[in-house]
C-alpha positions as CSV (number, residue, x, y, z in Angstrom):
1,M,-50.9,26.9,28.2
2,P,-51.2,24.9,24.9
3,R,-48.1,24.3,22.9
4,I,-48.5,24.1,19.1
5,F,-46.6,24.5,15.9
6,D,-47.8,27.6,14.2
7,F,-48.2,28.0,10.4
8,G,-44.6,29.2,10.2
9,G,-43.4,25.9,11.6
10,R,-42.4,27.4,15.0
11,E,-43.1,25.6,18.3
12,V,-45.0,28.2,20.3
13,E,-47.2,28.6,23.4
14,R,-50.6,30.2,22.9
15,S,-53.2,31.5,25.4
16,L,-55.7,29.4,23.5
17,T,-56.2,27.6,20.2
18,V,-59.0,27.3,17.7
19,A,-60.0,24.1,19.4
20,D,-60.2,25.9,22.8
21,L,-62.4,28.6,21.2
22,R,-64.8,26.0,19.8
23,Q,-65.1,24.5,23.3
24,L,-66.5,27.7,24.6
25,K,-69.8,26.9,22.8
26,G,-72.4,26.2,25.5
27,S,-69.9,26.4,28.3
28,G,-71.0,29.8,29.7
29,R,-67.4,31.0,29.6
30,H,-66.1,34.0,27.7
31,V,-62.7,35.2,26.5
32,A,-61.8,38.8,25.7
33,Q,-60.5,40.3,22.4
34,V,-59.0,43.8,21.9
35,T,-57.3,45.6,19.0
36,A,-53.6,46.0,18.8
37,E,-51.3,47.4,16.1
38,T,-47.9,47.7,18.0
39,A,-45.6,45.5,20.1
40,E,-46.4,47.7,23.1
41,E,-50.1,47.2,22.7
42,A,-49.7,43.4,22.3
43,A,-47.5,43.2,25.4
44,A,-50.0,45.2,27.4
45,A,-52.9,42.9,26.3
46,E,-50.9,39.8,27.3
47,A,-50.0,41.4,30.7
48,A,-53.6,42.2,31.3
49,G,-54.7,38.6,30.7
50,I,-56.4,39.4,27.4
51,E,-56.5,36.2,25.3
52,M,-57.1,37.5,21.8
53,V,-56.0,40.5,19.7
54,I,-56.9,41.6,16.2
55,C,-54.7,43.7,14.0
56,R,-54.1,44.7,10.4
57,A,-52.4,41.8,8.6
58,A,-49.3,43.9,7.8
59,N,-48.7,44.5,11.6
60,V,-48.6,40.8,12.6
61,P,-44.7,40.7,12.9
62,R,-44.8,43.9,15.1
63,L,-47.4,42.3,17.4
64,R,-45.3,39.1,17.8
65,E,-42.4,41.2,19.0
66,G,-44.6,42.2,21.9
67,S,-46.4,38.9,22.6
68,K,-45.7,35.4,21.6
69,R,-48.7,34.0,23.4
70,V,-51.9,36.0,22.6
71,F,-54.2,34.6,19.9
72,V,-53.7,36.9,16.9
73,T,-56.3,37.4,14.2
74,A,-55.1,39.3,11.1
75,A,-57.6,41.4,9.3
76,L,-57.0,41.2,5.6
77,G,-57.1,44.6,3.9
78,F,-60.2,45.3,1.8
79,A,-58.3,46.7,-1.1
80,E,-55.0,44.9,-0.5
81,A,-56.3,41.4,-1.4
82,I,-58.8,41.4,-4.2
83,T,-58.2,38.5,-6.6
84,D,-58.2,34.9,-5.4
85,D,-54.4,34.8,-5.7
86,E,-54.0,38.0,-3.6
87,I,-56.4,36.7,-1.0
88,L,-54.5,33.5,-0.6
89,R,-51.1,35.1,-0.6
90,S,-52.2,37.6,2.1
91,A,-53.7,34.9,4.2
92,F,-50.7,32.7,4.0
93,A,-48.3,35.6,4.7
94,A,-50.3,36.5,7.8
95,V,-50.4,33.1,9.3
96,T,-46.8,32.1,8.4
97,G,-45.8,35.5,10.0
98,G,-47.4,34.6,13.3
99,A,-51.1,35.1,13.1
100,D,-53.4,32.3,14.3
101,A,-56.4,33.2,12.1
102,V,-57.4,35.7,9.5
103,L,-60.5,37.8,9.3
104,T,-62.2,38.9,6.0
105,S,-65.2,41.0,5.4
106,R,-65.4,39.8,1.9
107,S,-67.9,37.3,0.4
108,A,-68.6,33.7,1.4
109,E,-66.6,32.7,-1.6
110,A,-63.5,34.5,-0.2
111,V,-64.0,32.7,3.1
112,R,-64.4,29.3,1.3
113,L,-61.1,30.0,-0.6
114,I,-59.2,30.5,2.6
115,A,-60.9,27.7,4.6
116,R,-60.1,25.2,1.9
117,E,-56.4,25.6,2.9
118,Q,-57.3,24.9,6.5
119,I,-56.4,28.4,7.6
120,P,-58.8,29.4,10.4
121,V,-60.9,32.2,8.9
122,M,-63.3,34.5,10.6
123,G,-66.2,36.3,8.8
124,H,-67.8,39.6,9.6
125,L,-71.6,39.9,10.1
126,G,-74.0,42.5,11.4
127,L,-72.8,46.1,10.9
128,V,-69.9,46.0,8.5
129,P,-68.9,49.7,8.5
130,R,-67.4,49.6,5.0
131,K,-70.7,48.2,3.6
132,S,-73.0,50.4,5.6
133,T,-74.3,52.2,2.5
134,W,-76.5,49.1,1.9
135,M,-78.1,49.7,5.3
136,G,-78.6,53.4,5.0
137,G,-76.0,54.3,7.6
138,M,-74.3,53.1,10.8
139,R,-76.9,51.3,12.8
140,A,-77.7,48.2,14.7
141,V,-78.7,45.0,12.8
142,G,-81.5,42.6,13.5
143,K,-84.1,44.9,15.0
144,T,-86.9,43.4,12.9
145,A,-87.9,39.7,12.5
146,K,-87.2,39.9,8.8
147,E,-83.7,41.4,9.2
148,A,-82.9,38.9,12.0
149,A,-83.9,36.0,9.7
150,E,-81.7,37.4,6.9
151,L,-78.8,37.7,9.3
152,W,-79.3,34.1,10.4
153,D,-79.1,33.0,6.8
154,R,-75.8,34.8,6.5
155,F,-74.5,32.9,9.6
156,R,-75.4,29.6,7.9
157,G,-73.7,30.8,4.8
158,L,-70.5,31.4,6.7
159,E,-70.8,28.0,8.3
160,D,-71.2,26.4,4.9
161,A,-68.2,28.3,3.6
162,G,-66.0,26.8,6.3
163,A,-65.5,29.8,8.7
164,F,-64.7,28.9,12.2
165,A,-65.9,32.2,13.7
166,A,-67.7,35.4,13.0
167,E,-67.1,38.9,14.2
168,C,-70.7,40.0,15.2
169,E,-70.9,43.8,15.1
170,V,-73.8,45.8,16.6
171,I,-76.4,43.0,16.4
172,A,-79.4,43.3,18.6
173,A,-78.4,41.5,21.8
174,D,-81.5,39.2,22.1
175,V,-81.0,38.2,18.4
176,M,-77.4,37.5,19.1
177,A,-78.3,35.3,22.0
178,E,-80.7,33.2,19.9
179,I,-78.2,32.8,17.1
180,N,-75.4,31.9,19.4
181,K,-77.5,29.0,20.7
182,R,-77.8,27.6,17.2
183,T,-74.7,28.4,15.3
184,S,-71.5,26.3,15.3
185,L,-69.5,29.4,14.7
186,V,-67.4,31.0,17.5
187,T,-69.1,34.3,17.9
188,V,-67.2,37.5,18.7
189,S,-69.4,40.3,20.0
190,L,-68.5,43.9,19.2
191,G,-71.5,45.7,20.5
192,S,-73.7,42.6,20.2
193,G,-74.3,41.8,23.8
194,P,-72.9,39.4,26.4
195,S,-74.2,36.1,24.9
196,A,-71.4,35.6,22.4
197,D,-68.3,33.4,23.0
198,V,-65.8,36.2,22.8
199,I,-66.3,39.8,24.0
200,F,-64.5,42.4,21.9
201,L,-63.8,46.1,22.3
202,F,-61.4,48.5,20.7
203,T,-58.3,49.3,22.8
204,S,-58.8,53.0,22.1
205,D,-62.3,52.9,23.6
206,I,-61.2,50.8,26.6
207,C,-58.3,53.2,27.4
208,G,-60.3,56.4,26.9
209,E,-58.4,57.5,23.8
210,S,-61.4,57.9,21.5
211,Q,-62.9,61.3,20.6
212,R,-66.4,59.8,20.8
213,L,-67.2,56.6,22.8
214,P,-69.7,54.3,21.0
215,R,-72.8,53.4,22.9
216,H,-71.7,49.7,23.1
217,A,-68.3,50.6,24.6
218,R,-67.0,51.6,28.0
219,A,-63.8,53.3,29.1
220,W,-61.7,52.1,32.0
221,G,-59.0,54.7,31.5
222,D,-58.3,58.3,30.5
223,V,-55.4,58.0,28.2
224,K,-56.7,61.0,26.1
225,R,-56.1,63.3,29.1
226,L,-52.5,62.1,29.3
227,Q,-52.1,62.4,25.6
228,D,-53.4,66.0,25.7
229,Q,-50.9,66.7,28.6
230,V,-48.1,65.2,26.5
231,K,-49.1,67.5,23.6
232,Q,-49.1,70.6,25.9
233,E,-45.7,69.6,27.3
234,R,-44.3,69.1,23.9
235,L,-45.5,72.4,22.7
236,A,-44.2,74.2,25.8
237,A,-40.8,72.5,25.3
238,L,-40.5,73.4,21.6
239,K,-41.5,77.1,22.4
240,G,-38.9,77.1,25.1
241,F,-36.2,75.9,22.7
242,R,-37.2,78.5,20.1
243,G,-37.1,81.3,22.6
244,A,-33.7,80.2,23.9
245,V,-32.3,80.2,20.4
246,A,-33.7,83.7,19.7
247,A,-32.3,85.0,23.0
248,G,-28.9,83.5,22.4
249,D,-29.2,81.4,25.5
250,F,-28.7,78.1,23.7
251,P,-26.4,76.4,23.4
252,A,-24.7,77.5,26.6
253,K,-21.0,76.9,27.5
254,G,-21.7,73.7,29.4
255,E,-23.6,72.3,26.3
256,V,-20.8,72.4,23.8
257,A,-17.5,70.5,23.5
258,A,-14.3,72.4,24.6
259,I,-10.7,72.5,23.3
260,P,-7.8,73.4,25.6
261,A,-6.6,77.0,25.2
262,D,-3.1,76.0,24.0
263,E,-4.5,73.6,21.4
264,L,-6.8,76.4,20.2
265,E,-3.9,78.8,19.9
266,A,-1.9,76.3,18.0
267,F,-4.8,75.8,15.6
268,R,-5.1,79.5,15.1
269,L,-1.4,79.8,14.3
270,R,-1.8,77.1,11.7
271,L,-4.6,78.9,10.1
272,E,-2.7,82.2,10.0
273,N,0.4,80.4,8.5
274,G,-1.8,78.8,5.9
275,S,-0.8,75.3,7.0
């Protein structure tokens, strides 16, 4: 496992580095990425052998409590980092706090700003949900030759801006395969087929927590069933408590502190004597 100094000046072990990710190009190998926002989720990802996680930038310290080894990409908030100064401050805060890279869905200029500081930066291409109004809704990208060509131009724009990777969301799989052969970017497929370098799914989809499973996802667990069971048990317990209070059954004698009878009598005498 590689040992590096992170951007916070700490000597650390990582599951992989940016250099390792770049070496995936043309190798036929893939690594896996999932979402994580808590120490528990980060620890579970590491224990499962997941190499990469992505989180909101503010949650990087929490993730590092759960895993020192996974490759963490911090997503910069859309409204939290607007000006050039805010973008840079957010990016530096994320990487000095333990992130290995940052992701921005902003313009190529924002990518260039971060890349100039040699902070590994990932762009976001294909379906960008926050920008889906331009596409007329949530849909796959690259299903026509014209749209695929426009997408390829955006890949080249990210390359020129200095990005090392791109999150590729819901791009037609055959188009993704053709682009992946030609781009120098590390490609991260979220619903864009198996030809990318990194295969990405949301932890909530993988674990069966989502209300609706996207077509591009698959569930290997049924955490929602367990969560529903926990909700039912919580409600039953709270109702039981309320009923016991109403009935005078709680607290019972064994659930309160006791005072010896002679001490209680002495206390009563003091009260009666006004002392």
